[in-house]
MIGUSE-536601 format. One record per residue (C-alpha): chain; residue number from 1; x, y, z. Coordinates in steps of 0.2 Angstrom, whole numbers. Last residue first. Example, Ala and Ser with C-alpha at 12.3 -4.5 7.8 and 13.67 -1.06 7.14 Angstrom:
BEGIN
cadena, num, xx, yy, zz
A, 2, 68, -5, 36
A, 1, 62, -22, 39
This chain:
BEGIN
cadena, num, xx, yy, zz
A, 548, -512, 411, 1024
A, 547, -517, 427, 1014
A, 546, -500, 433, 1009
A, 545, -494, 415, 1005
A, 544, -508, 412, 992
A, 543, -505, 429, 984
A, 542, -486, 426, 982
A, 541, -490, 409, 975
A, 540, -503, 416, 962
A, 539, -491, 430, 957
A, 538, -477, 417, 954
A, 537, -488, 407, 943
A, 536, -494, 422, 934
A, 535, -476, 427, 931
A, 534, -472, 409, 925
A, 533, -487, 409, 913
A, 532, -482, 426, 906
A, 531, -464, 420, 903
A, 530, -471, 404, 895
A, 529, -482, 414, 883
A, 528, -468, 425, 879
A, 527, -456, 410, 875
A, 526, -470, 402, 864
A, 525, -472, 419, 854
A, 524, -453, 421, 852
A, 523, -452, 404, 844
A, 522, -468, 408, 834
A, 521, -460, 424, 827
A, 520, -443, 415, 823
A, 519, -451, 401, 814
A, 518, -462, 412, 804
A, 517, -448, 424, 800
A, 516, -436, 410, 794
A, 515, -450, 402, 783
A, 514, -453, 419, 775
A, 513, -435, 423, 772
A, 512, -433, 406, 763
A, 511, -448, 409, 753
A, 510, -441, 426, 747
A, 509, -425, 417, 743
A, 508, -434, 404, 733
A, 507, -442, 418, 723
A, 506, -424, 425, 719
A, 505, -418, 407, 715
A, 504, -430, 403, 701
A, 503, -420, 388, 694
A, 502, -434, 375, 693
A, 501, -425, 365, 706
A, 500, -425, 380, 718
A, 499, -444, 382, 715
A, 498, -447, 364, 719
A, 497, -437, 364, 735
A, 496, -446, 381, 740
A, 495, -463, 373, 738
A, 494, -457, 358, 748
A, 493, -451, 369, 762
A, 492, -468, 379, 762
A, 491, -479, 364, 764
A, 490, -488, 355, 750
A, 489, -506, 348, 751
A, 488, -512, 350, 733
A, 487, -497, 342, 726
A, 486, -499, 327, 738
A, 485, -487, 325, 753
A, 484, -481, 307, 756
A, 483, -464, 306, 747
A, 482, -457, 323, 752
A, 481, -463, 320, 770
A, 480, -447, 313, 779
A, 479, -434, 322, 769
A, 478, -441, 339, 769
A, 477, -442, 347, 786
A, 476, -441, 366, 790
A, 475, -458, 370, 797
A, 474, -459, 353, 805
A, 473, -442, 355, 814
A, 472, -447, 373, 819
A, 471, -463, 368, 827
A, 470, -456, 353, 835
A, 469, -441, 362, 842
A, 468, -451, 377, 849
A, 467, -464, 364, 857
A, 466, -450, 355, 865
A, 465, -442, 370, 872
A, 464, -460, 375, 878
A, 463, -462, 358, 886
A, 462, -445, 360, 894
A, 461, -450, 376, 903
A, 460, -466, 367, 908
A, 459, -457, 352, 915
A, 458, -456, 355, 934
A, 457, -474, 364, 935
A, 456, -481, 350, 924
A, 455, -473, 336, 935
A, 454, -477, 343, 952
A, 453, -494, 352, 952
A, 452, -503, 344, 937
A, 451, -495, 326, 938
A, 450, -496, 325, 957
A, 449, -514, 332, 956
A, 448, -519, 319, 944
A, 447, -510, 305, 953
A, 446, -519, 309, 970
A, 445, -513, 321, 983
A, 444, -517, 316, 1001
A, 443, -503, 326, 1010
A, 442, -493, 309, 1011
A, 441, -495, 308, 992
A, 440, -487, 325, 990
A, 439, -473, 321, 1002
A, 438, -470, 305, 992
A, 437, -469, 315, 976
A, 436, -456, 328, 984
A, 435, -447, 313, 991
A, 434, -444, 306, 973
A, 433, -434, 322, 970
A, 432, -436, 327, 952
A, 431, -420, 328, 942
A, 430, -423, 312, 931
A, 429, -439, 321, 925
A, 428, -430, 335, 916
A, 427, -417, 324, 907
A, 426, -431, 311, 902
A, 425, -441, 326, 896
A, 424, -427, 333, 885
A, 423, -423, 315, 878
A, 422, -442, 311, 874
A, 421, -445, 327, 866
A, 420, -430, 326, 855
A, 419, -433, 308, 849
A, 418, -451, 313, 845
A, 417, -447, 324, 830
A, 416, -450, 311, 817
A, 415, -466, 305, 827
A, 414, -475, 322, 824
A, 413, -468, 325, 807
A, 412, -475, 308, 801
A, 411, -492, 309, 810
A, 410, -495, 327, 803
A, 409, -491, 321, 785
A, 408, -502, 305, 787
A, 407, -516, 315, 794
A, 406, -516, 328, 780
A, 405, -523, 314, 768
A, 404, -515, 306, 752
A, 403, -511, 290, 761
A, 402, -522, 287, 776
A, 401, -528, 269, 774
A, 400, -525, 261, 791
A, 399, -535, 245, 791
A, 398, -533, 245, 776
A, 397, -520, 250, 763
A, 396, -508, 264, 759
A, 395, -503, 266, 777
A, 394, -487, 255, 779
A, 393, -479, 256, 762
A, 392, -481, 275, 761
A, 391, -476, 278, 779
A, 390, -460, 267, 777
A, 389, -455, 277, 762
A, 388, -456, 293, 772
A, 387, -446, 286, 786
A, 386, -432, 279, 774
A, 385, -432, 296, 765
A, 384, -429, 305, 782
A, 383, -414, 294, 786
A, 382, -417, 284, 801
A, 381, -406, 287, 817
A, 380, -418, 301, 823
A, 379, -434, 291, 819
A, 378, -428, 277, 831
A, 377, -428, 286, 847
A, 376, -446, 282, 851
A, 375, -442, 264, 848
A, 374, -429, 265, 862
A, 373, -442, 273, 874
A, 372, -454, 259, 868
A, 371, -442, 246, 876
A, 370, -441, 257, 891
A, 369, -460, 255, 892
A, 368, -458, 238, 899
A, 367, -452, 245, 916
A, 366, -468, 256, 921
A, 365, -459, 265, 935
A, 364, -473, 278, 938
A, 363, -461, 293, 939
A, 362, -447, 288, 927
A, 361, -455, 277, 914
A, 360, -473, 283, 915
A, 359, -468, 301, 915
A, 358, -455, 298, 901
A, 357, -469, 292, 890
A, 356, -481, 306, 895
A, 355, -469, 320, 892
A, 354, -464, 313, 875
A, 353, -482, 310, 869
A, 352, -486, 328, 875
A, 351, -471, 336, 866
A, 350, -476, 327, 850
A, 349, -494, 331, 852
A, 348, -490, 350, 854
A, 347, -476, 351, 840
A, 346, -486, 341, 828
A, 345, -502, 351, 829
A, 344, -492, 368, 829
A, 343, -482, 362, 814
A, 342, -496, 356, 803
A, 341, -505, 372, 808
A, 340, -491, 383, 802
A, 339, -488, 373, 786
A, 338, -506, 374, 781
A, 337, -507, 392, 785
A, 336, -492, 396, 773
A, 335, -497, 384, 760
A, 334, -514, 392, 757
A, 333, -508, 402, 742
A, 332, -489, 399, 742
A, 331, -483, 397, 725
A, 330, -493, 410, 714
A, 329, -492, 422, 728
A, 328, -474, 420, 728
A, 327, -473, 432, 713
A, 326, -478, 448, 723
A, 325, -463, 445, 734
A, 324, -452, 443, 719
A, 323, -458, 459, 712
A, 322, -452, 469, 726
A, 321, -438, 477, 717
A, 320, -421, 485, 719
A, 319, -409, 484, 704
A, 318, -393, 475, 699
A, 317, -386, 479, 682
A, 316, -382, 466, 668
A, 315, -395, 472, 656
A, 314, -408, 470, 670
A, 313, -404, 460, 686
A, 312, -414, 457, 701
A, 311, -415, 463, 719
A, 310, -425, 461, 735
A, 309, -426, 443, 738
A, 308, -408, 440, 731
A, 307, -401, 453, 742
A, 306, -409, 445, 758
A, 305, -403, 428, 753
A, 304, -385, 435, 748
A, 303, -384, 443, 765
A, 302, -389, 427, 773
A, 301, -375, 417, 765
A, 300, -362, 431, 766
A, 299, -365, 434, 785
A, 298, -364, 415, 788
A, 297, -348, 414, 777
A, 296, -341, 428, 788
A, 295, -345, 419, 804
A, 294, -337, 403, 797
A, 293, -321, 412, 792
A, 292, -320, 421, 809
A, 291, -323, 405, 819
A, 290, -309, 396, 808
A, 289, -297, 411, 812
A, 288, -301, 412, 830
A, 287, -298, 393, 832
A, 286, -281, 394, 823
A, 285, -276, 409, 834
A, 284, -280, 399, 849
A, 283, -271, 384, 843
A, 282, -255, 394, 838
A, 281, -254, 404, 854
A, 280, -262, 420, 860
A, 279, -278, 427, 869
A, 278, -272, 424, 887
A, 277, -285, 415, 896
A, 276, -295, 422, 911
A, 275, -310, 412, 916
A, 274, -323, 419, 927
A, 273, -329, 410, 943
A, 272, -345, 402, 946
A, 271, -346, 387, 934
A, 270, -341, 373, 947
A, 269, -338, 356, 941
A, 268, -339, 346, 925
A, 267, -349, 332, 932
A, 266, -351, 319, 919
A, 265, -367, 308, 919
A, 264, -376, 318, 905
A, 263, -360, 318, 894
A, 262, -356, 300, 897
A, 261, -374, 295, 893
A, 260, -373, 304, 876
A, 259, -357, 294, 873
A, 258, -365, 277, 874
A, 257, -381, 282, 864
A, 256, -370, 291, 851
A, 255, -359, 275, 849
A, 254, -375, 265, 845
A, 253, -380, 278, 833
A, 252, -364, 277, 824
A, 251, -368, 258, 821
A, 250, -386, 262, 816
A, 249, -381, 275, 803
A, 248, -367, 264, 795
A, 247, -381, 251, 792
A, 246, -395, 263, 788
A, 245, -389, 268, 771
A, 244, -390, 250, 766
A, 243, -408, 250, 771
A, 242, -411, 266, 762
A, 241, -404, 260, 746
A, 240, -415, 244, 748
A, 239, -431, 254, 751
A, 238, -427, 265, 735
A, 237, -425, 248, 725
A, 236, -441, 242, 731
A, 235, -450, 258, 728
A, 234, -446, 259, 710
A, 233, -457, 273, 704
A, 232, -444, 277, 691
A, 231, -443, 296, 693
A, 230, -449, 299, 711
A, 229, -443, 283, 719
A, 228, -426, 281, 710
A, 227, -423, 300, 711
A, 226, -425, 300, 729
A, 225, -415, 284, 732
A, 224, -401, 292, 722
A, 223, -401, 307, 733
A, 222, -399, 297, 749
A, 221, -387, 285, 741
A, 220, -376, 299, 735
A, 219, -374, 307, 718
A, 218, -361, 318, 709
A, 217, -368, 322, 692
A, 216, -373, 339, 698
A, 215, -371, 339, 717
A, 214, -378, 356, 720
A, 213, -397, 354, 722
A, 212, -398, 335, 723
A, 211, -383, 333, 733
A, 210, -389, 346, 746
A, 209, -407, 338, 746
A, 208, -402, 320, 750
A, 207, -395, 322, 768
A, 206, -395, 305, 777
A, 205, -376, 303, 776
A, 204, -374, 321, 783
A, 203, -386, 320, 797
A, 202, -379, 303, 804
A, 201, -361, 310, 802
A, 200, -365, 326, 811
A, 199, -373, 317, 825
A, 198, -358, 306, 827
A, 197, -345, 320, 826
A, 196, -355, 331, 839
A, 195, -357, 316, 851
A, 194, -338, 312, 850
A, 193, -334, 331, 853
A, 192, -346, 331, 868
A, 191, -337, 316, 876
A, 190, -320, 324, 872
A, 189, -324, 341, 880
A, 188, -315, 337, 897
A, 187, -300, 331, 887
A, 186, -301, 347, 875
A, 185, -302, 360, 889
A, 184, -288, 354, 901
A, 183, -272, 348, 893
A, 182, -273, 353, 875
A, 181, -283, 370, 878
A, 180, -273, 374, 894
A, 179, -257, 369, 886
A, 178, -260, 380, 871
A, 177, -265, 395, 882
A, 176, -249, 394, 892
A, 175, -248, 387, 910
A, 174, -239, 398, 922
A, 173, -245, 391, 939
A, 172, -258, 405, 941
A, 171, -264, 400, 923
A, 170, -266, 382, 929
A, 169, -276, 388, 944
A, 168, -287, 399, 933
A, 167, -291, 384, 922
A, 166, -295, 373, 937
A, 165, -306, 387, 944
A, 164, -315, 388, 928
A, 163, -323, 370, 930
A, 162, -330, 366, 913
A, 161, -349, 367, 913
A, 160, -350, 382, 900
A, 159, -339, 372, 889
A, 158, -352, 359, 887
A, 157, -365, 372, 881
A, 156, -353, 380, 869
A, 155, -349, 363, 862
A, 154, -368, 359, 859
A, 153, -370, 377, 852
A, 152, -356, 373, 840
A, 151, -364, 357, 834
A, 150, -380, 365, 831
A, 149, -373, 379, 820
A, 148, -359, 368, 811
A, 147, -371, 356, 802
A, 146, -377, 368, 788
A, 145, -360, 375, 785
A, 144, -353, 357, 784
A, 143, -367, 351, 772
A, 142, -363, 366, 761
A, 141, -344, 362, 761
A, 140, -346, 344, 758
A, 139, -359, 346, 744
A, 138, -349, 359, 735
A, 137, -333, 348, 735
A, 136, -343, 333, 729
A, 135, -349, 342, 714
A, 134, -356, 359, 708
A, 133, -347, 375, 709
A, 132, -341, 374, 690
A, 131, -333, 391, 689
A, 130, -337, 406, 677
A, 129, -325, 420, 683
A, 128, -327, 439, 682
A, 127, -320, 441, 699
A, 126, -333, 452, 706
A, 125, -349, 448, 696
A, 124, -344, 430, 691
A, 123, -336, 422, 706
A, 122, -343, 433, 720
A, 121, -361, 437, 714
A, 120, -363, 420, 706
A, 119, -367, 417, 687
A, 118, -358, 401, 686
A, 117, -361, 398, 704
A, 116, -351, 405, 719
A, 115, -362, 418, 727
A, 114, -380, 414, 721
A, 113, -377, 395, 720
A, 112, -369, 395, 738
A, 111, -384, 405, 744
A, 110, -396, 392, 738
A, 109, -386, 377, 744
A, 108, -384, 385, 762
A, 107, -403, 389, 762
A, 106, -406, 370, 758
A, 105, -411, 364, 775
A, 104, -424, 378, 778
A, 103, -418, 390, 791
A, 102, -422, 388, 810
A, 101, -405, 382, 814
A, 100, -397, 398, 806
A, 99, -406, 409, 819
A, 98, -399, 398, 833
A, 97, -381, 401, 827
A, 96, -384, 420, 826
A, 95, -391, 420, 844
A, 94, -376, 410, 850
A, 93, -364, 423, 842
A, 92, -374, 437, 850
A, 91, -373, 428, 867
A, 90, -354, 426, 865
A, 89, -352, 445, 861
A, 88, -362, 449, 877
A, 87, -353, 436, 888
A, 86, -336, 443, 883
A, 85, -324, 432, 874
A, 84, -313, 417, 879
A, 83, -326, 403, 879
A, 82, -333, 409, 863
A, 81, -317, 406, 854
A, 80, -315, 389, 861
A, 79, -333, 384, 856
A, 78, -330, 392, 839
A, 77, -315, 381, 837
A, 76, -324, 366, 843
A, 75, -337, 368, 830
A, 74, -324, 372, 816
A, 73, -315, 355, 820
A, 72, -331, 345, 822
A, 71, -340, 352, 806
A, 70, -324, 349, 795
A, 69, -322, 331, 801
A, 68, -340, 327, 800
A, 67, -342, 335, 782
A, 66, -326, 324, 777
A, 65, -334, 308, 783
A, 64, -351, 311, 777
A, 63, -345, 315, 760
A, 62, -335, 300, 758
A, 61, -348, 289, 767
A, 60, -361, 294, 754
A, 59, -349, 293, 739
A, 58, -343, 276, 744
A, 57, -361, 270, 746
A, 56, -365, 277, 728
A, 55, -350, 269, 721
A, 54, -358, 252, 722
A, 53, -368, 258, 706
A, 52, -366, 243, 694
A, 51, -367, 228, 704
A, 50, -375, 237, 719
A, 49, -390, 241, 709
A, 48, -396, 223, 711
A, 47, -400, 226, 729
A, 46, -419, 228, 726
A, 45, -420, 211, 718
A, 44, -414, 202, 734
A, 43, -429, 192, 735
A, 42, -439, 181, 747
A, 41, -456, 176, 741
A, 40, -473, 183, 748
A, 39, -477, 193, 733
A, 38, -460, 201, 734
A, 37, -451, 200, 751
A, 36, -434, 207, 755
A, 35, -438, 226, 751
A, 34, -457, 225, 756
A, 33, -452, 217, 773
A, 32, -438, 228, 777
A, 31, -448, 244, 773
A, 30, -463, 237, 782
A, 29, -452, 234, 798
A, 28, -448, 253, 799
A, 27, -466, 258, 795
A, 26, -472, 246, 809
A, 25, -459, 252, 822
A, 24, -463, 271, 821
A, 23, -482, 275, 818
A, 22, -490, 259, 823
A, 21, -478, 253, 837
A, 20, -476, 270, 845
A, 19, -494, 275, 843
A, 18, -501, 258, 850
A, 17, -489, 258, 865
A, 16, -493, 276, 869
A, 15, -512, 273, 868
A, 14, -511, 257, 878
A, 13, -501, 267, 892
A, 12, -514, 281, 891
A, 11, -529, 269, 892
A, 10, -521, 259, 906
A, 9, -517, 274, 916
A, 8, -535, 280, 914
A, 7, -542, 264, 921
A, 6, -530, 264, 935
A, 5, -535, 282, 939
A, 4, -554, 276, 940
A, 3, -549, 260, 950
A, 2, -541, 272, 963
A, 1, -556, 283, 964
């Protein structure tokens, strides 16, 4: 029996190593090799664009820097605001923020065009203005709005762990709101603020869709690499642009790893008592103002999407219509079902790989897999376009020739969202008491029953969270698959991207609503299934104890 389990372990570990090397590290190395070597000879031909287009890197860093500053300040403000309000209102705001996270990446850009474009509802219809809403300002603003939701949720989660007794004690000693925020809240929140800033910078600098849609003549390295690849077919130059893009991303990712460990190791104290902070002071008022402005912008953003989906103009007047819903039949066809089953497959296998990898690292103590744990985090620090180009270069020839198939898309999105799975399962398995596993072994349980009864029961909630993230990430992804999806195999986000670029904003609004509803429905379905399974488990335990 031991030989059998050892054989199974060997097969699983070999499969994990093969998959992580083949579908993450190999595409990464292939981009570097293809960029620096042409016909076996070393070349810097791909970097020739730096002589005439060096401003692209400046534009990328410029946009990422200011988007990071805005995102961080507003996220902290929302966190402080939620920290001082009733739990019911806080839950409502958190729910709204979570809804915005399951939206396609260019919903903000679409809403921005509808509200503030040359024919925008606010600029043109209300104020009778015709403003140029395109350029760097629009890119920074829309990236910030898109990044704030996740960042704010991270800040809110960190604030929930702050010791409220410390704050109440300071209040009892006469500390004012400004002093509490500056001397207690912000210092304890500093590691989380660093992580939020770093993640915002990485996501901003890798974003190519926002500059493409509302950048106008303003280009970044990410958007230019897309144009170079799609328009010119110059894969060497596109690879060079993405390599340059990786340099600041890798440096910021190193700081992220360091500070994320600080967060996980920090003990913020008790969270039992309620906090009582006077709602006054310059800093508090500023936080409330920024939070209110952002929430208003969110309401305007999604209201404009809904309005665009159900209305149209005729002779300068707005009228209600369902014709846009009828019109999407020409675009989606089998795309909806294709998007859903791609997302389900990638969500399940991405979660399973993440769980097995962390199981063998934390429970079975296979030390050399820690190297592959780092490899598993690489997709997060790589721009989506880099990961997509890597798959084209790596899998367009034998022995693994899968270009143009559904398999290459599923593999890409599966390993692109793997860093989240590995991180959440790592945090979960670290909390398992080793004595619990030793007790199970003393009672005669083999590795299979330990995995089934201890590991799975401990991580099932995290598995559902990983599934939800994987499904939503795949349903809303663009960057990593835009180069590898053939026209006959498009998913909903790519169809929406094409529709926006063709100027059919009302149809794009319908597609945006469809994607949001699908993500929300499946997220609720996963949570319902998990709830039912937990109840069945509790019932089984109760029945077992009753008849003992």
